[in-house]
Backbone as a ProteinNet text record, in pm:
[ID]
protein_1_A
[PRIMARY]
XXXXXXXXXXXXXXXXXXXXXXXXXXXXXXXXXXXXXXXXXXXXXXXXXXXXXXXXXXXXXXXXXXXXXXXXXXXXXXXXXXXXXXXXXXXXXXXXXXXXXXXXXXXXXXXXXXXXXXXXXXXXXXXXXXXXXXXXXXXXXXXXXXXXXXXXXXXXXXXXXXXXXXXXXXXXXXXXXXXXXXXXXXXXXXXXXXXXXXXXXXXXXXXXXXXXXXXXXXXXXXXXXXXXXXXXXXXXXXXXXXXXXXXXXXXXXXXXXXXXXXXXXXXXXXXXXXXXXXXXX
[TERTIARY]
82.4	0	85.8	192.3	280.1	344.7	388.4	451.8	353.4	225.7	124.3	98.4	88.8	66	183.1	305.9	424.3	424.7	392.4	389.3	283.1	165.4	58.3	102.1	169.6	217.9	322.5	412.1	516.4	455.4	356.5	291.9	226.1	154.5	85	181	288.7	383.7	459.4	499.8	571.8	481	353.2	259.6	250	245.5	241.3	368.7	484.3	612.7	627.7	573.4	583.1	509.4	392.9	315	388.2	449.7	526.3	436.1	487.9	408.8	381.7	268	228.2	331.2	380.3	474	614.6	646.3	779.7	883.7	1001.8	1112.5	1168.5	1182.1	1228.5	1373.5	1455.4	1589.8	1577.3	1676.2	1664.9	1788.1	1771.7	1885.3	1860.9	1968.4	1963.6	2105.1	2122.3	2249	2364.3	2337.2	2444.8	2453.5	2373.2	2386.5	2306.6	2217.6	2133.8	2008.8	1961.4	1851.3	1717.9	1683	1561.2	1465.3	1497.6	1414.9	1406.1	1285.3	1266.9	1324.6	1367.8	1416.4	1303.3	1341.9	1245.7	1163.3	1071.7	970.8	1023.2	1147	1198.7	1268.6	1277.2	1355.8	1301.4	1170.3	1111.2	1081.1	1105.1	1061.2	1158.9	1103.3	1174.3	1163.6	1273.1	1267.6	1226	1242.7	1201.1	1051.7	974.7	830.8	796.5	893.4	870.6	905.5	957.6	1008.3	924.2	878.1	797	868.2	791.2	848.6	938.1	905.8	985.4	1099.2	1123.1	1228.3	1365	1454.6	1589.5	1666.1	1633.2	1701.4	1678.8	1568.5	1536.9	1565.1	1564.7	1577.1	1715.9	1805.6	1941	2006.1	2049.2	2112.9	2232.7	2300.4	2417	2378.5	2249.7	2203.5	2159	2170.2	2134.8	2256.7	2371.6	2496.5	2531.5	2564.1	2590.2	2732.2	2744.9	2876	2928.1	3059.6	3121.6	3243	3279	3395.2	3518.8	3500.9	3615.6	3587.4	3634.2	3717.6	3636	3704.9	3636.5	3582.4	3451.9	3387.7	3270.2	3271.7	3161.3	3097.4	2971	2906.9	2889	2887.6	2874.5	2743.2	2633.1	2502.4	2449.6	2335	2269.5	2315.3	2270	2295.9	2214.6	2241.7	2169.1	2038.9	1928	1796.8	1762.1	1744.9	1709.4	1558.3	1514.9	1371	1340.9	1212.1	1173.7	1211.4	1285.3	1329.8	1480.5	1540.6	1682.1	1696.5	1806.4	1823.2	1970.2	1995.4	2129.7	2160.8	2275	2316	2466.6	2520.4	2663.5	2720.1	2843.7	2917.1	2907.9	2861.6	2851.7	2984.6	3095.4	3228.1	3300.7	3247.6	3317.4	3216.3	3181.3	3077.9	3117.7	3242.3	3285.8	3255.9	3215.3	3193.9	3045	3001.1	2861.3	2834.3	2733	2698.3	2546.4	2494.3	2350.4	2317.7	2192.7	2153	2017.8	1999.9	1872.5	1830.3	1701.9	1647.1	1551.4	1592.4	1510.4	1413.4	1414.9	1326.7	1178.8	1135	992.4	944.3	1035.4	994.5	943.2	973.3	927.3	776.1	710.9	564	505	588	537.9	625.3	580.6	663.2	683.2	616.2	636.6	741.4	797	889.6	1032.6	1053.9	1187.6	1271.4	1402.7	1492.7	1586.3	1623.7	1714.4	1769.8	1871.5	1932.7	1946.8	1877.9	1868.3	1956.6	2022.7	2101.1	2084.2	2037.7	2025.9	2162.6	2201	2327.9	2307.2	2415.4	2404.2	2352.8	2332.7	2283.7	2393.3	2349.7	2435.9	2550.7	2530.8	2630.2	2610.7	2720	2712.2	2784.3	2752.3	2804	2955.7	3023.9	3170.1	3232.9	3164.6	3217.8	3224.2	3151.4	3145.9	3245.7	3328.2	3428.6	3518.8	3538.6	3618.3	3552.3	3423.7	3357.3	3222.9	3199.8	3080.4	3129.2	3109.7	3166.8	3095.8	3122.9	3061.5	3130.3	3105.5	3139.8	3008.7	3000.8	2879.3	2916.2	2828.4	2843.7	2709	2701.5	2576.3	2573.2	2473	2464.7	2379.7	2445.3	2373.9	2290.8	2325	2253.9	2355.9	2312.3	2403.4	2335.4	2403.3	2345.5	2290.5	2199.2	2136.3	1996.3	1925.9	1794.5	1803.2	1922	1941.8	1966.2	1994.8	2014.5	2126.9	2191.6	2185.1	2241.9	2197.1	2245.9	2250.8	2326.2	2320.6	2255	2147.9	2084.3	2094.7	2123	2139.6	2017.8	1951.5	1837.7	1887.4	1846.2	1901	1794.5	1830.7	1753.4	1826.7	1763.9	1833.9	1871	1784.7	1816	1862.2	1884.4	1936.7	1835.8	1705.4	1605	1566.6	1633.5	1606.9	1490	1427.1	1313.9	1360.2	1321.2	1361.7	1308.8	1398.4	1356.9	1366.4	1487.7	1505.4	1619.6	1628.8	1739.5	1840.7	1968.6	2075.9	2111.5	2132.8	2151.5	2293.7	2357.4	2488.1	2477.1	2511.8	2489.4	2615.3	2597.4	2708.2	2741.1	2866.1	2908.7	2999.9	3024.3	3114.1	3069.9	2939.5	2885	2775.2	2753.3	2638.5	2510.1	2435.2	2309.4	2327.9	2450.6	2476.4	2486.6	2550.2	2558.1	2696.9	2702.4	2829.1	2894.3	2819.2	2878.1	2912	3024.9	3065.9	2979.8	2953.9	2872.3	2959.8	2903.9	2959.5	3100.7	3128.6	3253.9	3236.3	3313.7	3305.9	3371.9	3304.2	3354.3	3347.7	3458.3	3461.3	3440.4	3359.7	3338.9	3339.2	3421.8	3427.3	3328.4	3223.3	3119.5	3159.5	3278.4	3323.4	3444.3	3465.8	3578.3	3544.5	3619.4	3601.3	3504.8	3439.1	3344	3215.6	3153.9	3031.3	2908	2899.3	2796.2	2685	2690.3	2589	2485.7	2362.1	2245.7	2178.7	2178.4	2117.7	1995.6	1930.1	1820.1	1696.9	1689.2	1574.5	1587.8	1704.3	1730.6	1722.5	1680.6	1678.8	1750.6	1824.2	1849	1929	1901.2	1967	2114.2	2205.7	2348.3	2383.2	2490.1	2528	2559.3	2605.2	2635.2	2509.5	2397.7	2266.6	2268.4	2254.9	2248.2	2383.8	2489.2	2621.9	2725.7	2706.6	2798.7	2903.2	3024	3123	3094.5	3157	3140.7	3187.7	3300.7	3354.5	3257.9	3194.9	3097.4	2975.9	2935.9	2822.7	2855.6	2975.1	3017.4	3013.4	3068.4	3068.9	2927.1	2839.8	2701.6	2632.7	2638.9	2567.7	2633.4	2765.3	2833.6	2804.5	2787.2	2765.1	2617	2533.2	2391.3	2309.3	2344.6	2273.4	2374.9	2441.7	2549.2	2504.3	2375.1	2323.8	2262.1	2285.1	2223.6	2267.6	2190.4	2221.5	2189.4	2279.5	2253.4	2187.7	2061.2	1983.9	2012.5	2026.9	2040.8	2107.2	2153.3	2209.3	2136.9	2097.1	2018.7	2075.9	2105.5	2143.1	2013.3	1987.5	1858.1	1878.5	1784.3	1784.2	1639	1593.3	1453.7	1439.2	1548.9	1547.2	1456	1441.7	1354.2	1210	1173.1	1038.1	1006.4	1110.3	1088.2	1114.9	1135.8	1145.8	1282.8	1383.4	1518	1532.2	1495.5	1488.4	1623.2	1733.6	1866.2	1912.4	1836.1	1870.6	1804.1	1730.6	1661.1	1758.1	1761	1848.4	1891	1994	2044.8	2163.5	2167.8	2281.2	2326.5	2457.9	2516	2599.9	2596.3	2669	2750.3	2868.6	2959.5	3034	3086.5	3165.8	3094.5	2965.6	2887.6	2918.7	2969.7	3008.3	2931.1	2891.8	2834.1	2868.8	2985.3	3038	3123.3	3132	3226.9	3185	3062.2	3019.6	3028.6	3098	3106.4	3038	2949.3	2878.9	2977.8	3023.9	3121.6	3063.6	2957.1	2891.9	2749.8	2677.4	2535.7	2511.4	2614.2	2596.4	2575.9	2604.9	2588	2452.9	2366.7	2234.1	2126.6	2008.5	1892	1794	1788.4	1689.4	1697.1	1597.1	1579.1	1455.5	1448.1	1326.2	1214.4	1092.5	976.9	935.4	996.1	958	1031.1	984.6	1046.9	1183.8	1284.2	1420.3	1465.9	1476.1	1514.4	1660	1741.9	1885.5	1946.4	2030.6	2086.7	2180.7
-120.3	-0.2	125.6	128.7	245	270.9	162.2	179.1	236.2	187.2	235.7	384.3	425.8	566.5	652.8	600.4	675.7	695.9	588.7	598.9	698.1	694.7	788	931.7	954	1087.9	1133.5	1043	1075.3	1119.8	1044.2	1076.9	1214.5	1239.9	1367.4	1484.3	1469.4	1578.9	1607.6	1501	1522.3	1588.2	1552.4	1615	1764.6	1804.2	1946.1	2015.2	1950.1	2010.4	2027.9	1933.2	1941.1	2062.8	2089.1	2203.9	2333.1	2340.1	2457.6	2574.8	2674.2	2791.8	2872.9	2938.9	3017.7	3126.9	3130.4	3234.9	3214.9	3100.6	3081.3	3067.5	3118	3106.4	2964.8	2896.9	2758.8	2752.6	2680.4	2650.8	2554.3	2554	2474.5	2389.6	2284.8	2198	2109.4	2074	1963.5	1915.6	1819.6	1750.5	1840.5	1943	2029	2159.1	2172.4	2288.1	2409.4	2395.9	2509.9	2509.1	2629.1	2638.8	2619.4	2496	2469.6	2376	2326.3	2222.7	2241.9	2237.8	2256.8	2140.4	2169.2	2063.3	1968.3	1851.6	1748.7	1783.5	1692.6	1722.8	1738.2	1698.2	1710.8	1843.8	1928.5	2051.5	2147.6	2158.5	2256.2	2200.6	2071.1	2005.7	2019	2029.9	1998.9	1847.7	1776	1629.4	1566.4	1636.5	1578.6	1550.4	1619.5	1596.2	1459.9	1395.2	1262.8	1150.1	1184.7	1084.6	1085.3	968.3	962.9	1028.7	1097.1	1178.2	1098.6	973.2	894.5	816.8	839.3	764.1	798.1	698	724.9	831	848.3	950.6	1089.7	1107.4	1237.8	1243.8	1127.6	1127.7	1089.5	1049.8	1011.3	1125.6	1102.2	1209.2	1272.3	1195.8	1249.9	1364	1369.4	1476.6	1599.7	1595.9	1712.1	1774.6	1712.3	1763.4	1893.9	2001.7	2129.3	2142.3	2211.6	2249.9	2369.3	2377.8	2490	2536.7	2661.7	2718.1	2725.8	2729.2	2737.6	2653.8	2526.9	2464.6	2425.2	2406	2365.8	2224.2	2210.4	2078.6	2070.1	1967.6	1942.6	1810.7	1811.1	1688.3	1585.3	1459.9	1350.2	1356.3	1388.3	1385.9	1243.9	1228.7	1099	1017.6	891.9	805.4	850.8	788.1	818.2	738.7	807.7	746	730.8	606.6	582	593.4	666.9	682.6	671.6	668.3	643.6	500.3	482	345.4	328.7	411.6	390.7	259.7	189.9	57.8	28.1	-53.2	-105.4	-209.6	-197.1	-290	-313.9	-394	-419.9	-351.7	-311.3	-252.3	-345.3	-296.3	-383.5	-436.7	-379.2	-425.5	-502.5	-496.8	-559.1	-600.5	-729.1	-772.9	-759.6	-722.8	-702.7	-560.1	-474.3	-333.6	-303.8	-259.3	-226.7	-82	-62.7	69.4	86	196	212.7	236	214	234.7	305.6	381.4	443	387	359.2	315.2	423.9	498.1	610.4	571.2	446.8	406.6	420.1	391.6	411	553.7	651.3	791.1	821.6	733	755.4	762.6	678.8	677	728.5	742.5	786.2	899.7	1024.1	1137.6	1147.3	1063.5	1063.9	961.3	885.8	776.3	826.2	919.8	975.3	882	908	829.7	925.5	888.6	976.1	915.7	980.9	944.3	1070.6	1076	1193.3	1176.3	1283.8	1281.2	1411.3	1401	1518.7	1551.4	1678.4	1721.8	1767.7	1796.1	1843.8	1986.5	2038.2	2175.3	2277.1	2390.4	2507.5	2479.7	2383.2	2359.4	2466.8	2529.8	2630.8	2583.1	2647.1	2602.3	2592.7	2695.6	2695.4	2582.4	2529.6	2418.6	2289.3	2283.7	2162.4	2165.3	2268.7	2277.3	2153.6	2096.9	1974.4	1851.1	1860	1748.7	1713.8	1760.4	1722	1660.1	1530.4	1458.5	1325.9	1258.6	1128.7	1060.5	929.2	851.2	801.6	801.8	750.1	663	566.6	473.6	469	528.1	539.2	433.6	348.2	234.7	273.4	293.9	324.5	451.3	542	669.4	775.8	898.5	1006.8	1098.2	1207.4	1304.4	1421.4	1494.7	1608.6	1625.6	1726	1751.6	1781.8	1825.5	1855.7	1735.2	1620	1497.1	1412.7	1332.1	1335.5	1466.1	1503.8	1625.3	1603.9	1688.3	1697.6	1829.9	1824.8	1948.5	1964.9	2087.4	2121.5	2200.8	2152.9	2224.6	2333.9	2457.6	2572.5	2640.8	2672.8	2763.1	2896.7	2999.4	3125.7	3200.2	3193.1	3266.2	3175.7	3045.9	2954.8	2911	2925	2883.5	2737.2	2665.1	2523.8	2493.1	2596.7	2576.2	2590.8	2494.2	2491.3	2611.9	2671.8	2779.7	2736.9	2700.6	2662.6	2562.1	2498.6	2410.4	2480.5	2451.1	2487.2	2360.6	2370.6	2252.8	2244.3	2130	2104.3	1993.9	2024.8	1932	1853	1725.4	1640.9	1665.9	1637.1	1647.6	1765.5	1850.3	1964.8	2059.2	2065.5	2163.5	2242.2	2366.3	2437.4	2357.9	2336.6	2262.6	2111.8	2063.9	1919.7	1876.1	1761.8	1706.1	1655.8	1565.6	1515.1	1409.3	1347.5	1241.4	1119.1	1058.4	937.9	818.9	730.5	612.7	491.9	398.9	265.3	265.3	360.1	360	444.9	413.4	491.3	627.2	732.1	868.4	932.6	991.3	1064.9	1212.8	1278.6	1421.6	1493.9	1596.5	1685	1797.5	1804	1903.8	2041.5	2051.8	2182	2234	2181.9	2229.7	2364.4	2405.2	2537.5	2542.3	2430.5	2429.4	2504.2	2577.1	2654.1	2564.3	2475.8	2371.8	2393.9	2502.4	2523.9	2627.5	2595.5	2672.5	2732.8	2865.8	2936.3	3016.5	2972.7	3049	3056.5	2978.2	2982.5	3091.7	3154.9	3248.2	3392.8	3479.8	3624.1	3694.3	3800.9	3851.9	3753	3750.5	3655.7	3690.9	3595.3	3626	3648.5	3718.2	3746.5	3619	3515.5	3389.6	3308.7	3339.2	3282	3128.6	3064	2918	2854	2935.2	2882.1	2933.4	2902.2	2945.6	2840.1	2882.6	2790.4	2773.7	2672.5	2652.4	2775.6	2831.4	2947.6	3065.5	3084.3	3191.2	3166.2	3039.5	3005.9	3032.7	2996.1	3022.2	3172.5	3251.6	3396.3	3452.2	3404	3452.8	3430.6	3308.5	3280.7	3348.5	3354.3	3418.9	3568.2	3632.2	3776.4	3814.1	3736.9	3771	3712.9	3591.9	3525	3465.7	3550.4	3502.7	3403.5	3397.9	3302.8	3179.3	3159.7	3046.6	2911.9	2810.4	2674.8	2576.2	2480.4	2371.3	2258.9	2233.8	2135.9	1992.8	1971.4	1835.5	1836	1719.9	1698.6	1579.9	1594.1	1490.3	1462.8	1337.7	1294.1	1260.4	1329.1	1322.8	1282.3	1201.6	1166.2	1165.1	1278	1290.7	1358	1363.7	1434.6	1373.9	1240.7	1176	1221.1	1240.1	1284.1	1420.5	1501.8	1634.6	1636.5	1518.9	1510.5	1481.5	1453.7	1426.5	1276.3	1234.4	1092.5	1022.7	1093.2	1032	994.3	1031.6	994.7	868	799.1	676.9	559.9	490.7	374.9	356.7	274.4	246.1	336.3	380.7	458.8	399.9	385	335.5	446.3	456.6	562.5	503.3	560.4	514.4	636.9	623.7	729.8	865.7	862.5	985.6	1055.5	1177	1252	1381.5	1416.3	1547.5	1576.7	1637.7	1653.6	1534.3	1503.1	1401.7	1257.5	1232.7	1095.5	1065.1	957.3	910	774.7	759.7	634	534.9	439.9	341.4	201.5	170.8	40.4	55.3	-56	-51.2	-15.5	-15.4	27.5	178.4	250.4	395.5	438.1	340.6	370.4	319.2	374.9	329.5	269	136.1	65.8	92.7	40	62.3	148.1	212.1	282.8	183.7	234.6	146.7	127	201.3	189.9	77.9	39.6	-70.6	-31.2	-113.3	-92.8	-223.6	-224.5	-345.8	-346.9	-261.2	-264.6	-382.4	-460.6	-579	-542.9
0	0	0.3	84.4	90.2	-44.8	-114.7	-244.7	-344.4	-340.3	-433.4	-411.2	-284.1	-253.4	-300.2	-283.6	-324.7	-475.4	-551.8	-698.1	-741.4	-677	-711.1	-688	-573.7	-542.5	-642.5	-683.3	-780.5	-911.1	-960.8	-1087.5	-1079.5	-968	-953.1	-947	-869.2	-853	-981.4	-1052.2	-1176.9	-1280.5	-1280.4	-1373.4	-1347.5	-1219.5	-1184.7	-1227.2	-1201.4	-1236.1	-1386.3	-1464.5	-1609.5	-1660.6	-1600.5	-1643.5	-1612.2	-1490.5	-1451.8	-1421.8	-1352.9	-1322	-1446.6	-1447.7	-1563.7	-1590.7	-1714.6	-1754.1	-1703.7	-1639.3	-1582.4	-1691.8	-1665.7	-1760.6	-1752.4	-1864	-1867.3	-1911.5	-1835.7	-1884.1	-2000.9	-2089	-2210.2	-2233.3	-2317.3	-2343.2	-2463.6	-2535.8	-2629.8	-2655	-2745.9	-2756.3	-2800.6	-2876.8	-2924.6	-2847.2	-2743.9	-2657.8	-2700.6	-2801	-2836.7	-2750.4	-2717.5	-2620.7	-2689.4	-2719.9	-2796.3	-2725	-2608.2	-2547.8	-2397.2	-2342.6	-2199.6	-2121.3	-2000.2	-1911.7	-1875.6	-1823.8	-1787.6	-1665.3	-1626	-1524	-1383.1	-1355.6	-1219.7	-1193.9	-1295.7	-1284	-1178.8	-1167.5	-1076.6	-938.4	-919.6	-796.5	-681.5	-562.5	-439.8	-425.9	-451.5	-459.9	-327.4	-217.2	-89.3	-87	-172.6	-176.7	-237.5	-301.4	-359.4	-262	-146.5	-53.3	73.5	118.6	240.7	358.2	443.2	550.2	643.4	669.5	762.4	699.4	571.1	502.4	560	574.4	626.1	547.4	420	340.4	397.4	469.7	528.9	677.7	744.2	890.3	939.9	851.4	892.2	970.8	1094.7	1173.4	1103.2	1017.2	946.5	853.7	815.4	727.4	805.5	936.2	1019.1	1085.1	1069.5	1124.6	1054.1	1126.3	1059.7	1005.8	894.9	843.2	922.9	938.4	1008.1	929.2	948.8	879.7	968.1	1100.5	1191.3	1316.3	1315.7	1211.8	1090	977.4	855.1	871.4	859	874.3	779.2	694.4	601.9	641	684.6	732.1	620.9	661.2	565.3	488.8	555.3	491.3	480.2	416.1	405.7	286.2	279.8	165.4	44.9	-69.9	-192.3	-195.6	-203.6	-213.7	-361.1	-406.4	-545.7	-562.4	-664.7	-687.1	-836.1	-869.4	-1007.8	-1043.9	-1154.8	-1187.4	-1169	-1084.8	-1050.6	-973.8	-997.6	-936.1	-910.3	-809.3	-785.2	-891.2	-953.4	-1059.3	-1047.4	-1140.8	-1149.1	-1272.8	-1263.3	-1374.4	-1495.4	-1613.1	-1730.4	-1779.3	-1733.8	-1774.2	-1664.8	-1542.9	-1431.3	-1324.2	-1314.3	-1219.9	-1073.8	-1045.8	-907.1	-858.6	-950.3	-917.8	-906	-788.2	-765.6	-805.4	-890.8	-942.1	-934.7	-989.9	-1003.3	-1150.2	-1187.3	-1326.4	-1334.3	-1442.9	-1478.1	-1612.6	-1629.8	-1758.1	-1806.4	-1908.2	-1955.1	-2065.8	-2112.8	-2222.4	-2188	-2064.6	-2033.4	-2051.9	-2048.9	-2065.1	-2205.6	-2301.8	-2439.5	-2443.8	-2364.3	-2363.4	-2233.4	-2129.5	-1999.5	-1946.3	-1959.1	-1918	-1767.3	-1688.1	-1543.2	-1499.5	-1596.7	-1562.6	-1548.7	-1459.4	-1437.6	-1350	-1346	-1262.8	-1191.5	-1067.8	-995.8	-869.4	-815.4	-688.4	-605.8	-493.5	-407.9	-284.7	-245.2	-122.8	-46.4	77.9	163.1	221.6	211.9	267.6	412.2	480.9	618.1	624.7	744.2	760.9	726.5	672.1	648.8	550.3	460.6	354.2	247	203.7	98.8	-27	-139.2	-269	-268.5	-219.9	-223.2	-145.9	-45	34.3	-47.1	-158.5	-240.5	-356	-364.1	-471	-470.9	-589.8	-609.2	-547.8	-512.3	-445.4	-509.8	-633	-707.9	-838.2	-852.9	-967.3	-984.4	-1095.2	-1121	-1239	-1249.4	-1368.3	-1427.8	-1561	-1624.7	-1744.4	-1771.3	-1882.9	-1953.5	-2073	-2146.4	-2257	-2253.6	-2346.1	-2467.6	-2580.5	-2703.8	-2697.9	-2610	-2595.3	-2560.2	-2559.3	-2522.1	-2421.2	-2387.2	-2294.8	-2375.7	-2315.2	-2380.1	-2324.1	-2369.2	-2312.3	-2163.7	-2120.9	-1979.4	-1892.6	-1952.9	-1876.3	-1935.7	-1850.2	-1703.8	-1650.5	-1532.2	-1468	-1316.8	-1251.9	-1105.8	-1073.2	-996.3	-955.5	-804.1	-764.8	-624.8	-579.2	-474.1	-417.7	-323.9	-350.4	-279.3	-193.6	-70.2	15	14.6	-37.3	-59.4	68.6	170.2	293.6	406.8	374.6	474.4	578.5	549.5	646.1	633.5	543.4	525.6	434.5	378.2	288	143	61.2	-78.8	-155.5	-238.4	-328	-474.3	-520.2	-660.2	-671.8	-789.2	-822.1	-911.4	-889.2	-981.6	-1058.4	-1190.4	-1274.4	-1328.6	-1311.6	-1369.1	-1472.4	-1598.4	-1709.2	-1744	-1775.1	-1818	-1965.2	-1999.8	-2139	-2167.4	-2065.4	-2082.7	-2192.8	-2220.2	-2314.6	-2244.3	-2286	-2230.8	-2253	-2148.9	-2151.1	-2168.9	-2171.9	-2184.8	-2328.7	-2348.9	-2483.8	-2517.9	-2616.9	-2666.7	-2580.8	-2489.4	-2406.4	-2490.4	-2463.1	-2534.5	-2493	-2589	-2562.8	-2532	-2456.1	-2436.9	-2379.6	-2293.8	-2219.3	-2093.6	-1991.7	-1869.4	-1890.9	-1846.4	-1856.8	-1717.7	-1675.3	-1548.4	-1577.1	-1494.6	-1513.3	-1378.5	-1371.5	-1256.2	-1280	-1199.5	-1219.9	-1167.3	-1105.6	-1054.8	-1133.4	-1255.3	-1335.7	-1399.9	-1500.3	-1558.9	-1676.7	-1706.9	-1817.9	-1777.7	-1870.2	-1838.6	-1838.9	-1741.4	-1743	-1641.1	-1563.2	-1460	-1505	-1477.5	-1521.2	-1397.3	-1388.3	-1275.2	-1318.8	-1424.8	-1482.7	-1394.3	-1289.2	-1198.4	-1092.8	-1086	-977	-1023	-931.2	-955.3	-840.6	-871.7	-1006.3	-1089.9	-1217.1	-1305.8	-1318.9	-1294.1	-1310.9	-1457.5	-1483.5	-1621.5	-1699.4	-1630.6	-1699.7	-1729.5	-1663.9	-1694.6	-1691.2	-1808.1	-1816.4	-1850.4	-1854.9	-1889.8	-1790.1	-1663.9	-1559	-1530.2	-1504.2	-1450.1	-1301.4	-1242.9	-1099.7	-1021.8	-1060.9	-991.2	-998.1	-1113.2	-1125.8	-1036.1	-1024.5	-939.5	-792.7	-750.4	-612.1	-583.9	-676.4	-657.8	-651	-738	-740.9	-607.5	-555.4	-430.9	-310.9	-309.7	-197.1	-189.7	-304.1	-305.1	-301.9	-373.4	-383.9	-269	-228.4	-119.3	-20.4	57.1	144.1	250.3	280.9	380	315.9	187	117.1	176.5	145	191.5	80.1	58	-36.4	42.8	14.8	91.6	48.3	-81.3	-132.4	-268.7	-309.1	-442.2	-504.3	-630.5	-696.1	-835.1	-862.2	-996.4	-1069.3	-1180	-1249.3	-1394.1	-1446.7	-1588.8	-1635	-1691.3	-1732.7	-1869	-1945.9	-2073.1	-2178	-2177.4	-2275.8	-2253.5	-2127.7	-2095.7	-2155.4	-2178.4	-2235.9	-2386.6	-2446.5	-2591.7	-2649.1	-2564.4	-2615.7	-2643.6	-2765	-2799.7	-2792	-2819.2	-2819.2	-2679.6	-2577	-2440.3	-2392.3	-2478.5	-2437.5	-2432	-2318.7	-2303.8	-2159.9	-2140.7	-2006.5	-1975.1	-1852.2	-1803.9	-1671.4	-1656	-1530.8	-1469.7	-1336.4	-1266.4	-1152.1	-1134	-1029.5	-975.6	-853.7	-791.1	-797.7	-771.3	-766.6	-634.6	-642.4	-522.1	-512.6	-391.7	-362.9	-218.2	-199.5	-63.8	-26.2	103.3	148.7	122.8	77.6	50.2	-99	-134.1	-271.5	-280.6	-377.5	-398.8	-459.5	-378.2	-424.7	-437.3	-362.2	-371.5	-318.2	-310.5	-275	-129	-46.8	92.4	99.9	-8.7	-10.2	-66.6	-98.2	-151.7	-57	-72.1	2.5	-95.5	-100.3	-180.7	-328.9	-400.3	-542.1	-562.9	-680.6	-716.1	-742.2	-757.3	-773.1	-918.6	-1011.6	-1151.8	-1222.6	-1343.2	-1419.2	-1472.8	-1444.3	-1494.4	-1558.2	-1691.3	-1763.3	-1805.1	-1742.2	-1769.8	-1695.7	-1759.3	-1693.3	-1578.6
[MASK]
+++++++++++++++++++++++++++++++++++++++++++++++++++++++++++++++++++++++++++++++++++++++++++++++++++++++++++++++++++++++++++++++++++++++++++++++++++++++++++++++++++++++++++++++++++++++++++++++++++++++++++++++++++++++++++++++++++++++++++++++++++++++++++++++++++++++++++++++++++++++++

């Protein structure tokens, strides 16, 4: 019964997010980086609304430990909660390596069939504290990146009150809005490098870099415009097919996903599997 209620809530919330607020400015993405396609249905969501209130992903004491600057301390935060059709799997090239996978093919006919891995960070974590600590490896089987996916999105509280305001989007592929990811091989990507891969189009005042910010520009923007901001969570998202990016349909495997001091190295770093169908081996 709980699983059925969760799936019903997921469908309803994603449907609302897809519609978006009237007149809202939409970030855009496609495989070559031109701004022609709206982001997928998870872009506007506070992902915590998809997770039952008592779930360990939200109640883990490690996710309530505060960050401090003197001495410098970044809390571990919670494990990765798999949702949608995200699942624990094995590396397609090495059965000794535990990884996770997303199956985006169901999104071709079902725009609510998103996949993701959510992680709540500790209290009072700020963007600059995550420098050199947001990264991942991905293996895309017969598909590529684009349509804003796969991406890492950071849920931001602008005044540090712990309430979600907007997401910042970091796109894979080292291109503005994502794109050009290599197929059928493991690729490592540092999401805090100098590539203009971060999209801050949901925030006002709009930064001059808009949807093509480097990590350094994003750190400067939040430190100067919202000095009390807080990064609430980090979410690995793959929902581009749902927004019309057909070249993103297929299996994706992820390893060494980092957002702060926790790196996903095996299945002990995840909480369960998602509830949706995942036919990736």
